[in-house]
C-alpha positions in Angstrom: 9.2 -16.2 36.4 9.8 -15.9 32.7 13.2 -15.9 31.2 14.1 -13.5 28.3 17.1 -11.7 27.0 17.9 -8.1 25.9 21.0 -7.4 23.9 22.4 -10.8 24.8 21.9 -10.5 28.6 19.5 -12.7 30.5 16.7 -11.3 32.6 13.5 -12.5 34.2 10.0 -11.1 34.0 6.7 -11.8 35.6 3.6 -13.3 33.9 1.7 -10.6 32.0 4.6 -8.2 31.7 5.1 -6.3 28.5 8.7 -6.1 27.4 8.8 -2.5 28.5 7.5 -3.4 32.0 10.1 -6.2 32.2 12.9 -3.9 31.2 11.9 -1.3 33.8 11.5 -4.1 36.4 15.1 -5.0 35.7 16.3 -1.4 36.1 16.9 -0.8 32.3 16.2 2.7 31.3 18.1 3.0 28.1 16.4 0.9 25.4 17.1 2.6 22.1 18.6 5.4 20.0 16.8 8.0 18.0 16.7 8.0 14.2 18.8 11.0 13.1 21.0 12.0 16.0 21.2 8.7 17.8 20.2 10.3 21.1 19.7 7.9 24.0 16.0 7.0 24.4 14.1 5.4 27.2 10.5 4.1 27.6 8.0 7.0 27.4 4.6 5.4 27.2 2.8 2.2 28.0 0.9 1.8 24.7 1.0 1.7 20.9 1.9 5.4 20.7 5.5 4.6 22.0 8.0 6.4 19.8 11.3 5.5 21.6 11.4 1.9 22.8 11.6 0.2 19.4 13.4 -3.1 19.4 13.9 -6.2 17.3 12.1 -9.2 18.8 12.7 -12.8 17.7 15.4 -14.4 15.6 15.9 -15.6 12.1 12.9 -15.5 9.9 10.6 -14.6 12.9 12.6 -11.5 13.8 10.3 -8.4 13.8 12.2 -5.1 13.7 10.8 -1.9 15.0 8.6 -3.7 17.5 7.3 -1.4 20.3 8.5 -2.8 23.6 5.2 -1.5 25.1 3.2 -3.7 22.7 4.8 -7.1 23.1 4.2 -9.4 26.1 7.1 -11.4 27.4 7.1 -15.1 26.9 9.6 -17.8 27.8 12.8 -17.5 25.7 11.9 -14.1 24.2 15.0 -12.6 22.5 15.0 -8.8 22.1 17.8 -6.5 20.7 18.1 -2.8 20.6 18.5 -1.1 17.2 20.2 1.8 15.4 23.4 1.7 17.4 27.0 0.6 16.9 28.9 -1.0 18.5 26.5 -1.2 21.4 23.6 0.6 23.0 25.4 2.4 25.8 28.3 3.5 23.5 27.0 4.4 20.1 29.4 6.0 17.7 26.4 7.4 15.8 25.8 9.8 18.6 28.5 12.0 17.2 25.9 13.1 14.7 24.5 15.2 17.5 27.5 17.5 17.1 26.6 18.0 13.4 23.0 18.9 14.2 23.3 22.4 12.6 24.1 20.7 9.3 21.3 18.1 9.7 18.4 20.4 10.3 15.0 20.1 8.7 15.3 19.3 5.0 19.1 18.9 5.1 19.1 16.4 2.3 17.6 19.0 0.0 20.3 21.6 0.7 23.3 20.5 2.7 24.9 18.2 0.1 24.3 20.2 -3.1 27.1 20.2 -5.5 28.2 18.2 -8.5 26.3 15.0 -9.3 29.4 12.9 -8.5 29.6 14.3 -5.0 25.9 13.6 -4.4 26.5 10.0 -5.4 29.1 9.8 -2.7 26.9 11.4 -0.1 23.9 9.4 -1.0 25.6 6.1 -0.1 26.1 7.2 3.5 22.7 8.9 3.9 20.9 5.8 2.7 23.1 3.5 4.9 22.2 5.6 7.9 18.5 5.5 7.2 16.1 3.3 9.0 16.1 1.8 12.5 15.8 -2.0 12.6 17.0 -4.4 10.0 14.6 -6.6 8.1 15.3 -10.3 8.4 17.0 -11.9 5.4 15.4 -15.3 6.1 11.9 -16.3 5.0 9.2 -15.9 7.6 8.1 -19.4 8.7 4.8 -18.3 10.2 1.4 -18.7 8.7 -1.3 -16.0 8.5 -5.0 -16.3 7.9 -7.9 -14.1 6.7 -11.4 -14.2 8.0 -14.6 -12.3 7.0 -17.4 -11.5 9.4 -20.6 -9.4 9.7 -22.1 -7.9 12.8 -24.8 -5.5 13.7 -22.5 -3.5 16.0 -18.7 -3.4 16.0 -17.2 -1.7 19.1 -13.5 -0.7 19.0 -12.0 -0.4 22.5 -12.8 -2.3 25.6 -12.6 0.4 28.2 -15.5 1.3 30.4 -17.4 3.1 27.6 -16.8 0.3 25.1 -17.7 -2.5 27.5 -20.9 -0.8 28.4 -21.8 -0.2 24.8 -21.1 -3.8 23.9 -23.2 -5.1 26.8 -26.2 -2.9 25.9 -26.1 -3.9 22.2 -25.6 -7.6 22.9 -28.4 -7.8 25.5 -30.6 -5.9 23.0 -30.2 -8.9 20.6 -27.6 -7.4 18.3 -24.8 -9.4 16.8 -21.8 -7.8 18.5 -18.0 -7.9 18.0 -15.9 -6.1 20.6 -12.2 -5.6 19.8 -9.4 -4.6 22.2 -5.7 -4.1 21.2 -4.5 -5.1 24.7 -4.5 -8.7 25.9 -6.9 -7.9 28.7 -10.0 -5.8 28.9 -10.5 -2.6 30.8 -8.2 0.0 29.2 -8.2 3.0 31.5 -9.7 0.9 34.3 -6.4 -1.1 34.5 -4.5 2.0 35.6 -7.4 3.5 37.5 -9.1 0.5 39.2 -10.7 2.8 41.8 -13.3 3.9 39.2 -14.6 0.4 38.3 -12.8 -2.7 39.6 -11.7 -5.9 37.9 -14.8 -7.7 39.1 -17.0 -5.3 37.0 -14.9 -5.9 33.9 -15.1 -9.7 34.4 -18.9 -9.7 35.0 -19.5 -7.4 32.0 -17.4 -9.5 29.7 -19.2 -12.6 30.8 -22.6 -11.0 30.2 -21.5 -9.9 26.7 -20.4 -13.5 25.8 -23.6 -15.0 27.3 -25.7 -12.7 25.1 -23.9 -14.0 22.0 -21.3 -11.3 21.7 -17.8 -12.0 20.4 -14.8 -10.5 22.2 -11.5 -10.3 20.4 -8.6 -9.3 22.6 -5.1 -8.5 21.2 -6.9 -7.2 18.1 -6.4 -3.8 16.6 -8.8 -2.0 14.3 -6.2 -1.1 11.7 -8.3 0.5 9.0 -11.8 1.9 8.3 -12.9 1.5 4.6 -15.9 2.2 2.5 -19.3 0.8 3.3 -18.4 0.3 7.0 -15.7 -2.3 6.3 -13.2 -2.4 9.2 -10.0 -4.4 9.0 -8.9 -6.0 12.3 -5.4 -7.3 13.0 -5.5 -10.1 15.5 -2.3 -11.4 17.1 -2.5 -15.1 18.0 1.1 -15.2 19.1 3.6 -12.5 20.1 6.4 -11.2 17.8 9.1 -13.8 17.4 7.1 -16.5 19.2 6.4 -19.9 17.6 2.6 -19.9 17.2 0.8 -22.5 19.3 -1.7 -23.3 16.6 0.6 -22.6 13.6 -1.2 -19.3 12.7 0.7 -16.2 14.0 -1.8 -13.5 13.0 -5.3 -13.2 11.5 -6.7 -10.4 9.4 -10.4 -9.8 9.8 -12.6 -8.1 7.3 -15.6 -7.1 9.3 -18.7 -5.5 7.7 -20.7 -3.8 10.4 -24.2 -2.3 10.5 -22.9 0.2 13.0 -19.4 1.0 14.3 -18.9 2.4 17.8 -15.5 3.9 18.5 -14.5 3.8 22.1 -10.8 4.4 21.3 -10.0 6.8 24.2 -7.3 9.4 24.1 -3.5 9.6 24.1 -1.7 11.7 26.6 0.6 14.4 25.2 4.2 15.1 26.2 5.5 18.6 26.8 8.0 20.5 24.8 11.1 21.7 26.7 14.8 21.4 26.4 16.1 17.8 26.6 12.6 16.4 27.0 13.7 13.2 25.3 16.0 11.9 28.0 15.5 8.4 29.5 13.5 9.0 32.6 11.0 11.4 31.1 7.7 9.5 30.8 4.0 10.3 30.3 2.1 10.5 33.5 -0.6 7.9 32.7 2.1 5.5 31.5 3.8 5.8 34.9 0.5 5.1 36.6 0.0 2.0 34.3 3.3 0.5 35.2 2.7 0.9 38.9 -1.0 -0.3 39.0 -0.8 -3.0 36.3 2.7 -4.4 36.6 3.8 -3.4 40.1 6.8 -1.5 38.6 7.8 1.9 40.0 9.9 3.6 37.3 11.6 6.1 39.7 12.2 6.9 43.4 12.4 10.7 43.2 9.7 12.0 41.0 8.8 15.4 39.5 5.4 15.7 37.9 4.6 18.4 35.2 1.1 18.9 34.2 -1.6 21.3 32.9 -4.6 19.2 34.0 -6.0 17.3 37.0 -5.3 13.8 35.8 -1.6 13.9 36.8 -2.5 14.2 40.5 -3.8 10.6 40.3 -0.2 9.6 39.2 1.2 11.5 42.2 -1.0 9.7 44.6 -0.3 6.3 43.0 3.4 6.8 43.2 3.2 8.0 46.8 1.2 4.9 47.7 3.9 2.8 46.0 6.7 4.4 48.1 8.1 6.9 45.7 8.9 10.4 46.8 7.1 13.2 45.0 9.6 16.0 44.9 7.4 18.5 43.1 4.3 18.9 41.1 4.8 21.6 38.4 1.3 22.8 37.4 1.1 25.2 34.5 -2.3 26.5 35.7 -2.4 29.7 37.9 -4.8 28.1 40.4 -4.8 24.3 40.0 -7.5 22.2 41.7 -4.8 19.9 43.2 -3.1 22.7 45.2 -4.5 21.1 48.4 -3.5 17.5 47.5 -0.9 17.2 50.1 2.0 17.4 47.6 4.4 20.2 47.0 2.6 22.0 44.1 4.1 24.9 42.2 1.6 27.1 40.3 2.4 28.8 37.0 5.3 26.3 36.7 6.5 24.8 33.4 9.6 22.6 32.8 12.6 24.3 31.2 15.1 21.5 30.8 16.4 18.2 32.2 20.0 17.2 33.0 21.4 13.7 33.1 24.4 11.5 33.3 25.1 8.0 32.1 21.9 8.0 30.1 19.8 8.6 33.3 17.8 11.6 34.4 19.5 13.5 37.2 17.6 16.8 37.6 14.7 18.9 36.4 14.6 22.7 36.0 11.4 24.7 35.7 10.3 28.3 35.4 8.2 29.1 38.5 6.6 32.5 38.7 9.3 33.8 36.4 12.2 32.2 38.4 14.2 29.2 37.6 14.1 26.3 40.1 15.9 22.9 40.0 15.1 19.6 41.7 17.1 16.3 41.8 15.0 13.6 40.3 15.3 10.2 38.5 11.8 10.4 36.9 9.8 13.2 35.3 6.2 12.3 34.6 4.6 14.8 32.2 1.0 15.3 31.2 0.5 18.0 28.4 -3.2 17.2 27.7 -5.0 14.5 25.8 -5.5 13.9 22.1 -8.6 11.9 21.2 -7.9 8.9 18.9 -9.8 10.0 15.9 -7.9 8.0 13.2 -10.7 5.5 12.4 -13.3 8.3 12.5 -11.3 10.2 9.9 -10.7 7.2 7.8 -14.4 6.7 7.7 -14.8 10.1 6.0 -15.6 11.9 9.3 -15.1 15.5 10.1 -13.7 17.1 13.3 -14.7 20.0 15.6 -12.3 21.9 17.8 -12.8 21.6 21.6 -11.3 24.8 23.1 -11.4 23.5 26.7 -9.5 20.3 25.8 -7.4 22.0 23.1 -8.1 19.0 20.9 -10.0 17.9 17.8 -13.0 15.8 18.5 -15.2 13.7 16.2 -18.1 15.5 14.5 -20.1 14.1 11.6 -19.3 11.1 9.3 -20.7 9.8 6.1 -20.6 6.3 7.4 -22.5 4.6 10.3 -19.9 5.4 13.0 -20.3 6.9 16.5 -17.6 7.9 18.9 -18.1 7.6 22.7 -16.1 8.0 25.8 -12.8 10.0 26.1 -12.4 9.9 22.4 -15.5 12.1 22.2 -15.1 14.1 25.4 -11.4 14.6 26.4 -10.5 16.1 29.7 -10.1 19.9 29.9 -6.5 21.3 30.1 -4.7 24.6 30.4 -3.2 25.9 27.2 0.6 26.1 27.4 3.2 27.9 25.4 6.8 26.4 25.4 9.3 28.7 27.1 12.5 26.6 26.5 14.9 26.9 23.7 13.4 25.2 20.7 16.7 23.6 19.6 16.5 20.7 21.9 12.7 20.7 22.5 11.7 17.6 20.7 8.1 17.0 19.5 8.7 14.0 17.2 10.9 11.8 19.4 11.6 9.1 16.9 12.6 11.3 14.0 14.4 13.9 16.1 12.1 16.8 15.0 12.3 19.8 17.3 10.4 23.0 17.6 13.4 24.7 15.9 12.8 22.5 12.9 9.2 23.7 12.7 10.4 27.3 12.9 13.0 26.6 10.2 10.5 25.1 7.8 8.3 28.1 8.4 11.1 30.5 7.6 12.0 28.6 4.4 8.4 28.8 3.2 7.0 25.4 4.1 3.9 26.7 5.8 1.2 24.2 4.8 0.8 21.5 7.3 1.4 18.8 4.7 4.5 20.5 3.4 5.8 20.9 7.0 5.2 17.2 7.6 7.2 16.1 4.6 10.0 18.7 4.9 10.7 17.9 8.5 9.6 14.2 8.5 7.3 15.2 11.4 4.8 12.4 12.1 6.3 10.1 9.4 7.8 7.7 11.9 6.3 4.3 12.9 4.1 6.1 15.4 2.6 8.3 12.6 2.5 11.4 14.7 0.4 10.1 17.6 2.4 12.1 20.1 3.8 14.9 17.8 0.9 16.2 15.7 -0.7 18.5 18.2 2.5 20.1 19.3 3.5 20.8 15.7 0.0 22.2 14.9 0.3 24.4 17.9 3.6 25.8 16.9 2.5 26.2 13.3 -0.6 28.1 14.4 1.5 30.3 16.6 3.7 31.1 13.6 0.7 31.9 11.4 -1.0 33.9 14.1 -4.2 31.9 13.9 -6.0 29.4 16.0 -5.0 25.7 15.8 -8.1 24.6 13.7 -7.1 27.2 11.0 -3.6 25.8 10.7 -4.9 22.7 9.0 -4.7 19.0 9.7 -2.8 16.1 8.2 -4.5 13.1 6.7 -5.1 10.0 8.8 -4.4 7.0 6.7 -4.6 3.3 7.6 -3.1 1.2 9.1 -3.4 2.6 12.7 -0.4 0.6 13.8 2.1 -1.2 11.5 0.9 -4.4 9.8 3.2 -7.2 8.7 3.3 -7.9 4.9 2.7 -11.6 5.6 -0.6 -10.7 7.3 -1.7 -8.8 4.2 -0.8 -11.8 2.0 -2.6 -14.2 4.3 -2.5 -17.9 3.2 -0.7 -16.9 0.0 2.3 -15.4 1.9 4.6 -18.2 0.9 3.7 -17.7 -2.7 4.4 -14.0 -2.5 1.2 -13.6 -4.5 2.8 -15.2 -7.6 0.2 -17.9 -8.3 1.0 -20.0 -11.4 -1.7 -20.8 -13.8 -1.0 -23.5 -16.4 -2.3 -23.8 -19.9 -4.6 -26.7 -20.7 -1.9 -27.7 -23.2 1.0 -27.2 -20.8 2.2 -30.8 -21.1 2.4 -30.7 -24.9 4.4 -27.4 -24.8 6.7 -28.7 -22.0 7.6 -31.7 -24.1 9.2 -29.4 -26.7 11.4 -27.7 -24.1 10.4 -24.1 -24.9 11.7 -20.9 -23.2 8.9 -20.0 -20.8 7.8 -16.5 -20.1 5.5 -15.3 -17.2 2.5 -13.4 -18.5 0.4 -12.2 -15.6 -0.1 -15.4 -13.6 0.3 -17.6 -16.7 3.4 -19.2 -18.1 3.5 -19.2 -21.9 6.1 -20.4 -24.4 8.3 -17.5 -25.4 10.1 -19.5 -28.2 10.8 -23.1 -29.2 14.6 -23.2 -29.9 16.0 -25.8 -32.2 19.4 -27.2 -31.3 21.6 -24.4 -29.9 19.5 -21.5 -31.0 19.3 -18.4 -28.9 16.0 -16.8 -28.0 16.5 -14.1 -30.7 17.4 -16.7 -33.3 14.5 -19.0 -32.5 12.0 -16.1 -32.5 13.2 -14.8 -35.8 13.0 -18.2 -37.4 9.4 -18.7 -36.1 8.4 -15.2 -37.3 9.8 -15.8 -40.8 7.8 -19.1 -40.9 4.6 -17.1 -40.3 5.5 -14.4 -42.9 6.5 -16.9 -45.5 4.6 -20.1 -44.7 2.4 -20.9 -41.7 2.8 -21.0 -37.9 0.7 -22.0 -34.9 0.6 -20.6 -31.3 -1.4 -21.1 -28.1 -3.8 -18.2 -27.3 -5.7 -19.9 -24.5 -4.9 -17.1 -22.0 -6.9 -14.4 -23.8 -9.8 -13.2 -21.7 -13.1 -14.5 -23.0 -16.6 -13.6 -22.0 -19.9 -15.0 -23.3 -22.5 -12.3 -23.2 -26.1 -13.4 -23.9 -29.7 -12.2 -23.4 -32.2 -9.8 -25.1 -30.1 -6.8 -24.0 -26.7 -8.3 -24.8 -25.9 -5.8 -27.6 -27.0 -2.8 -25.4 -24.8 -4.1 -22.6 -21.8 -4.5 -24.8 -22.2 -1.0 -26.2 -21.8 0.3 -22.7 -18.7 -1.9 -22.1 -17.2 -1.3 -25.5 -16.5 2.1 -27.2 -17.4 0.7 -30.6 -20.7 -0.2 -32.3 -21.8 -3.8 -31.5 -25.5 -4.0 -32.4 -24.9 -3.6 -36.1 -22.8 -6.8 -36.3 -24.5 -9.5 -38.3 -24.6 -13.1 -36.9 -21.3 -14.8 -37.7 -19.4 -11.5 -37.9 -16.9 -9.8 -35.5 -14.9 -6.6 -35.1 -12.0 -5.1 -33.3 -13.1 -3.2 -30.2 -11.6 -1.4 -27.2 -12.8 -0.4 -23.7 -12.4 2.9 -21.9 -12.2 4.0 -18.3 -14.7 6.5 -17.0 -12.1 9.3 -17.7 -11.9 8.4 -21.4 -8.6 6.6 -21.4 -8.2 3.2 -23.1 -7.7 0.4 -20.6 -8.1 -2.7 -22.8 -8.8 -3.9 -26.3 -10.0 -7.1 -28.0 -12.6 -8.4 -30.4 -16.4 -8.9 -30.2 -18.2 -11.6 -32.2 -21.9 -12.2 -32.7 -22.5 -15.9 -32.4 -26.3 -15.8 -32.4 -29.1 -13.3 -32.4 -28.6 -12.7 -28.6 -25.3 -14.3 -27.9 -21.8 -12.7 -28.2 -18.2 -13.6 -27.5 -16.0 -10.8 -26.2 -12.2 -11.3 -26.0 -9.6 -9.0 -24.4 -6.0 -9.1 -23.3 -4.4 -11.8 -21.1 -2.9 -9.3 -18.6 -6.2 -7.4 -18.2 -8.4 -10.5 -17.9 -9.1 -10.2 -14.1 -9.6 -6.5 -14.4 -12.0 -6.9 -17.3 -14.0 -9.6 -15.4 -14.3 -7.2 -12.4 -15.3 -4.3 -14.8 -18.0 -6.4 -16.5 -19.4 -7.6 -13.2 -19.5 -4.0 -11.9 -21.4 -2.8 -15.0 -23.8 -5.7 -14.9 -24.6 -5.6 -11.2 -24.3 -1.9 -10.4 -24.6 0.3 -13.4 -27.0 -1.7 -15.5 -29.0 -4.1 -13.2 -32.1 -3.5 -15.3 -30.6 -5.1 -18.5 -31.6 -8.6 -19.3 -28.2 -10.0 -19.9 -25.8 -12.7 -18.6 -22.1 -12.3 -18.8 -20.0 -15.4 -18.1 -16.2 -15.6 -17.8 -15.1 -18.5 -20.0 -11.4 -17.8 -20.1 -10.3 -21.2 -18.8 -13.3 -23.1 -20.2 -12.0 -22.7 -23.8 -8.5 -23.5 -24.9 -7.4 -21.5 -28.0 -4.9 -21.7 -30.8 -4.0 -19.4 -33.7 -2.9 -20.5 -37.1 -1.3 -17.6 -39.1 0.5 -17.2 -42.4 0.0 -17.3 -46.2 -0.9 -21.0 -46.0 -3.2 -20.7 -42.9 -6.3 -20.9 -45.0 -5.2 -24.0 -46.7 -4.4 -25.6 -43.3 -7.8 -24.7 -41.8 -9.7 -25.7 -45.0 -8.1 -29.2 -44.7 -8.8 -29.4 -40.9 -12.6 -28.5 -41.0 -13.3 -30.0 -44.5 -15.1 -26.8 -45.7 -13.8 -23.4 -46.8 -12.5 -21.4 -43.8 -14.5 -18.3 -42.8 -13.5 -15.0 -44.4 -11.7 -12.3 -42.4 -13.6 -11.1 -39.2 -16.1 -13.9 -39.6 -16.8 -16.9 -37.4 -18.5 -20.3 -37.7 -18.6 -23.6 -35.8 -16.8 -26.6 -37.1 -15.4 -30.0 -36.2 -11.7 -30.9 -35.9 -10.5 -34.4 -35.0 -14.2 -35.2 -34.1 -14.3 -32.4 -31.6 -16.6 -29.3 -31.9 -14.7 -26.1 -32.3 -15.4 -22.4 -33.0 -13.3 -20.9 -35.8 -12.7 -17.1 -35.8 -10.9 -15.4 -38.7 -8.9 -12.6 -37.1 -5.3 -11.5 -37.5 -2.8 -10.2 -34.9 0.2 -10.9 -37.1 -0.6 -9.1 -40.3 -1.1 -12.4 -42.2 -4.2 -14.4 -42.9 -5.0 -16.0 -39.5 -7.6 -18.0 -37.6 -8.3 -18.5 -33.9 -9.7 -21.9 -33.0 -11.5 -22.4 -29.6 -12.3 -25.7 -28.1 -13.4 -27.1 -24.7 -10.2 -27.2 -22.7 -10.7 -30.8 -21.7 -10.7 -31.8 -25.4 -8.0 -29.5 -26.6 -5.1 -31.9 -26.9 -6.6 -33.9 -29.8 -7.4 -30.7 -31.7 -3.9 -29.3 -31.0 -2.3 -32.4 -32.3 -4.4 -32.4 -35.5 -3.6 -28.8 -36.2 0.1 -29.2 -35.5 0.3 -32.1 -37.9 -1.3 -30.1 -40.7 0.9 -27.1 -40.0 4.0 -29.2 -40.1 2.8 -30.9 -43.3 2.8 -27.4 -44.9 6.3 -26.8 -43.7 5.3 -24.6 -40.8 6.2 -24.6 -37.1 5.1 -23.5 -33.6 5.8 -19.9 -32.6 5.9 -18.2 -29.2 5.4 -14.8 -27.6 8.7 -13.4 -28.9 7.9 -14.1 -32.5 4.3 -12.8 -31.9 5.8 -9.5 -30.6 8.0 -9.1 -33.7 4.9 -9.7 -35.9 2.6 -7.4 -34.1 5.1 -4.5 -33.9 5.8 -4.8 -37.6 2.1 -4.7 -38.3 1.5 -1.9 -35.8 -0.9 -3.7 -33.4 -1.3 -2.3 -29.9 -0.7 -4.2 -26.7 -2.1 -3.5 -23.2 0.8 -2.4 -21.0 2.8 -1.2 -23.9 1.1 1.3 -26.2 -2.0 1.1 -24.1 -0.5 2.3 -20.8 -3.5 4.0 -19.1 -2.6 7.5 -20.4 -3.8 7.2 -24.0 -7.2 8.1 -25.4 -8.7 6.7 -28.6 -7.6 9.9 -30.3 -4.0 9.4 -29.2 -4.0 5.9 -30.6 -5.7 6.9 -33.9 -8.8 4.8 -32.9 -11.2 7.7 -32.7 -12.9 6.9 -36.1 -14.0 3.6 -34.6 -15.9 5.2 -31.7 -19.6 4.6 -31.5 -21.1 7.9 -32.7 -24.2 7.3 -30.6 -22.2 7.5 -27.4 -23.5 5.9 -24.3 -20.4 3.9 -23.6 -18.3 4.1 -20.5 -15.8 7.0 -20.9 -17.8 8.9 -23.5 -18.3 11.9 -21.2 -14.7 11.8 -20.2 -13.6 12.1 -23.8 -15.2 15.6 -24.3 -12.9 17.2 -21.8 -11.0 20.0 -23.6 -7.6 19.0 -22.3 -7.9 15.6 -24.1 -8.2 17.3 -27.5 -5.6 20.1 -27.0 -2.2 20.0 -28.6 0.8 18.7 -26.7 -0.5 15.2 -26.1 1.5 12.1 -26.7 0.3 10.2 -29.8 1.1 6.8 -31.3 3.9 6.8 -34.0 6.2 4.4 -35.7 10.0 4.8 -35.7 12.5 3.6 -38.2 16.2 3.4 -37.3 18.5 5.5 -39.5 21.6 4.7 -37.5 21.9 2.1 -34.7 19.3 -0.2 -33.2 16.4 1.3 -31.3 16.6 0.6 -27.6 13.2 -0.5 -26.1 12.0 1.9 -23.4 14.3 4.7 -24.6 13.5 8.4 -24.5 12.7 10.3 -27.7 14.6 13.6 -27.8 15.1 16.1 -30.7 18.7 16.6 -29.9 21.3 15.7 -27.2 20.6 17.3 -23.8 17.0 18.2 -24.7 14.0 17.2 -22.6 12.2 13.9 -23.6 9.2 14.4 -25.9 8.1 10.7 -25.8 9.4 7.2 -25.4 9.7 3.9 -27.3 7.1 1.4 -26.1 8.2 -1.6 -28.2 11.1 -2.3 -30.6 11.9 -5.2 -32.9 13.8 -6.1 -36.1 11.9 -6.3 -39.4 11.4 -9.9 -40.2 12.0 -10.0 -44.0 13.5 -6.6 -44.9 15.7 -6.3 -41.8 16.4 -3.1 -39.9 15.3 -1.8 -36.5 11.7 -0.5 -36.1 9.6 0.5 -33.1 6.3 1.8 -31.8 6.3 4.8 -29.5 4.5 7.7 -28.0 5.5 11.2 -29.2 4.2 14.7 -28.3 2.0 15.8 -31.3 3.3 12.7 -33.1 0.7 12.6 -35.9 2.0 15.9 -37.3 5.7 14.9 -37.0 6.0 12.1 -39.6 9.4 12.4 -41.3 11.1 14.2 -38.4 14.5 12.9 -37.2 14.9 12.2 -33.5 17.2 10.4 -31.1 16.1 7.4 -29.2 18.3 7.5 -26.1 18.6 5.1 -23.2 21.2 6.6 -20.8 20.8 3.7 -18.3 22.0 1.2 -20.9 24.3 3.6 -22.7 22.4 3.0 -26.0 21.0 5.4 -28.6 19.9 5.5 -32.2 18.8 8.1 -34.8 15.2 7.4 -35.8 12.7 8.7 -38.3 9.1 9.2 -37.3 6.7 7.3 -39.6 3.2 5.8 -39.5 3.0 2.9 -37.0 2.3 0.3 -39.8 5.5 -1.1 -41.3 4.0 -4.2 -42.9 1.1 -4.3 -45.4 -0.5 -1.0 -44.3 -3.5 -1.6 -46.6 -4.3 -4.9 -44.9 -4.3 -6.8 -48.2 -2.6 -10.0 -47.0 -5.2 -11.1 -44.5 -8.3 -10.4 -46.6 -10.0 -12.8 -48.9 
């Protein structure tokens, strides 16, 4: 026996029980409350499609809310709690919402609480507080998660009879096989129907698969099907809330398969009738599973409602287990099971159920036009079967309509996937039309969506299947419509007066079942993805106690305060030093790529939107890169170091993205080019020296005249080889010096000593921001936000007229040259300080016409200035606008000007 608790009460279970089976074994029928109306809910299914029996399993950081009781196996000490109820499950005050159902119908939050904004703020608090089911744990998850990659010739999803046979055939044919099964034992439908193929056949087949080299992964769900036959698998190594035996709770597999075989089976459908959501109403196959697999009989007096032959197996199974079959309600006029020995009613469909104390008491049905009623404590329903086509659709597959089964079945796919078994050939059924009142006929049991909600959405104009889904929240619960979609499509088609295939179909998105965030993060879960990368000169910076700022994964000095200086005071002092004297900063984090080979220039002219091949050796230029749609996604500089060798720099924040982009172009778009592209971001440390005295400092450091603007040459500093680039980001004469990261400290010390000798200082990111805004330089993530073209940023004159670069074709789209686009502008404050991120409006109450991307104070002259994006901004210089930030309660009157506030002619950084 296994000890566990539910809502604080102790119970016992048997080895192999799911939590749902254990609760039924202990006579517990009420396990949860529905989302909106808090209606009592019982166990309906025996699988991952369960919409009702959602509980929180585990305690502390290991607590997992919204866990399906049908999908967790009981272990010693398991702690489970019901959800979405107060003060307790049997007496839930929230059930009073059922009385307000007319006011809480489909889309109520769009129409019920309309009024003044202040009233909505009042309503919103209560609506949001009522949202959700379980509560997320507040403590950190102590479990570990791992990732693993694998390749196989054949991946089989589903270890039922079809999947087992397919795996055996492939393995014994010499194929590398992986067979996955979401249950903890193999067999699937054979577990509830052992008379078809017994346990011995399953055991022998599994042994033969393993003997032939196949791998079997139980308790593993194929959660997503991605491009190029990549399938992600979610493997549970421990149960929810359980302390992992080997320290790893779950494993995420990335499996690349030569062929994928889907033996995913089908899901039994419920029926729509009044009060079909009571505890005691279960799916027929689920009832059979609990009896055959767990030895649990969910009821003593049973009514069975069906439109197919499969439910007669349930009747016989229950009878053999000692239950009384009160009636079989068969919707068909002449069912095959009429001579089964049970009391069968033809042309019979359920009308409603009645109950007391959260238990089923009776079932009423329409039989040959007359209403009949039976006392019963269990109603087993079978409304047909829905093939599990989720992975097939995620693979880019199409569906055909099977009229006999009233179901969508897999058709073709653009990937190497085949569907077999009941997922491809569901059982035939009799088409039914609900005859009950739609008001309490539930189709989405978790979200309390009824047939009446579908009718209302139709009446209010939401007639597309995707609009219907979002307006009613149909299929948006944790089960993602596994039970509700077909009933909703049938009702929608009925309203439209068309066949179900013409009504449309919603999109099947991964994951198939919920996946924990820790599993996605894997080994980096404890870091929350925030990996810290340290500068090669980190120790030297840390010794000066700077204010640090995260920049991507990097930590860089934001400012170096003296004494009790604030951030703003320190940054302004540093910026003034650069404007009046000289300053030095660390630029090691800039992305850097060495591109070499006979076709290096041609390669770079595909990556960059500017000309590269015309650069002389020892010269460089500003450049920028476009996405395929013509929008700027990064910028930097490109330098010709030798005849066939270049250095490309780009932004810190876009470094990883740029590395991926270069690799993609090199390997996929241009594999024929003779070129090598090496990421040297961390190989070279870098520093920049800027200011009127920068040339004097560099002259003294290298012992020869410093290179002129946009030129480069090798040199030696402190006995260490360096590369000196003359480029300015501040608007002053400036030089970037790159050195092997392992030898950077000596070079930094020498440079710092010379800068201090000239009366200069170190400066950080904040001063750099002041300098670049005043000069009008762009920054990725600010002015370059993924929505701006070279024309919008006034960079179009720099475009390579020969074309051929990535994004060239995207730029010719008419919409990108039409009026009404946002364009880069400068902003000068007339009154007030410009709030960064504020909206640009022509007058109070008007719609925004742009926004402020960066704001600062002028370093020498004083006054607030900013860069921004403004609709048709190039033609609006001189116009007066309001920069308004309602969230901060700040605003300023601004004048639109050119985005270059300092030395617009560029005279200060030239020779």
